[in-house]
C-alpha positions as CSV (number, residue, x, y, z in Angstrom):
1,M,-26.2,31.8,34.1
2,N,-28.4,29.3,35.3
3,A,-29.5,26.1,33.3
4,I,-32.6,27.9,31.8
5,A,-30.7,30.6,30.5
6,W,-28.4,28.2,28.8
7,A,-31.3,26.7,27.4
8,A,-33.2,29.8,25.7
9,N,-29.7,30.7,24.2
10,G,-29.4,27.4,22.2
11,Q,-26.7,26.1,24.2
12,T,-27.5,22.8,25.5
13,G,-24.5,20.5,25.5
14,G,-26.0,17.4,24.8
15,A,-25.3,14.3,22.5
16,G,-26.2,16.3,19.5
17,G,-23.3,18.5,20.4
18,M,-20.8,15.8,20.6
19,I,-21.6,14.0,17.7
20,G,-21.1,17.6,15.9
21,S,-17.8,18.1,17.2
22,L,-16.7,14.4,16.0
23,M,-18.2,14.9,12.5
24,P,-15.4,16.4,11.0
25,L,-12.9,14.1,12.4
26,V,-15.1,11.0,10.7
27,L,-15.0,12.8,7.4
28,I,-11.1,13.6,7.2
29,F,-10.7,9.7,8.3
30,V,-13.4,9.0,5.4
31,I,-11.5,11.4,2.9
32,F,-8.1,9.4,4.1
33,Y,-9.2,6.3,3.6
34,F,-10.2,6.7,-0.2
35,L,-7.5,8.9,-1.3
36,L,-4.7,7.0,0.7
37,I,-5.1,3.8,2.2
38,L,-7.4,2.3,-0.8
39,P,-5.1,2.4,-3.5
40,Q,-2.2,1.8,-1.5
41,R,-4.1,-1.7,-0.9
42,K,-4.7,-2.1,-4.5
43,K,-1.0,-1.7,-5.5
44,Q,0.1,-4.2,-2.5
45,K,-2.7,-6.5,-4.1
46,E,-1.2,-6.4,-7.7
47,H,2.8,-6.5,-6.5
48,R,1.9,-9.6,-4.8
49,Q,0.2,-11.1,-7.5
50,M,3.0,-10.2,-9.7
51,V,5.5,-11.9,-7.6
52,E,3.9,-15.0,-7.1
53,S,3.5,-15.3,-10.7
54,L,7.2,-14.8,-11.3
55,K,8.5,-17.4,-13.6
56,K,12.0,-18.5,-14.9
57,G,12.9,-16.4,-18.3
58,D,10.9,-13.1,-16.7
59,K,12.9,-9.9,-16.9
60,I,12.8,-8.4,-13.3
61,I,13.9,-5.1,-11.7
62,T,14.9,-5.2,-8.2
63,T,14.5,-3.1,-5.3
64,G,18.0,-2.0,-5.4
65,G,17.8,-1.3,-9.2
66,I,19.4,-4.6,-10.4
67,Y,18.5,-5.4,-13.9
68,G,18.2,-9.1,-14.5
69,T,16.3,-12.4,-15.5
70,V,15.2,-15.1,-13.7
71,T,17.0,-18.5,-13.9
72,N,15.7,-19.9,-10.9
73,V,12.2,-19.7,-8.9
74,K,12.1,-21.4,-5.2
75,K,9.6,-20.9,-2.3
76,N,10.9,-17.7,-0.9
77,Y,13.7,-16.5,-3.3
78,L,14.9,-16.5,-7.2
79,E,18.1,-16.7,-8.8
80,I,18.7,-14.6,-11.3
81,E,21.5,-13.8,-13.8
82,V,22.7,-10.3,-14.5
83,E,25.5,-10.5,-16.8
84,D,27.1,-13.4,-18.2
85,K,26.9,-16.1,-15.7
86,V,26.7,-14.0,-13.1
87,K,23.9,-15.1,-10.6
88,L,22.7,-13.8,-7.7
89,R,19.7,-14.8,-5.1
90,V,17.3,-12.4,-4.0
91,Q,14.2,-12.5,-2.3
92,R,10.8,-12.6,-3.9
93,G,9.7,-9.1,-2.3
94,A,12.6,-7.5,-3.6
95,V,11.5,-7.8,-7.0
96,T,10.0,-4.0,-8.4
97,R,8.4,-5.2,-11.3
98,L,8.9,-6.8,-14.4
99,R,10.8,-5.0,-17.4
100,G,9.2,-4.9,-20.7
101,E,11.5,-6.0,-23.6
102,E,14.0,-3.8,-24.6
């Protein structure tokens, strides 16, 4: 088949065909951004703000599941008390969340 026959059948392979074939990939990326990436960034921002605002006396839970009370706050780490006079030093990033009054 020659070029005239392809054009007559509407089967031209120009830029329109390339854009049309890339459109589903762009759409998938946009969906992933709004459903996965954006909520994850929001959660990371909230966690960072919580870790930066920790102060002495806060009751926390670490990534390892240790419940404790903050006794000392340093730049890169926290000292927490977990039992009667048992103190641990943990990195700030190891704090999962604040725990409520129990």
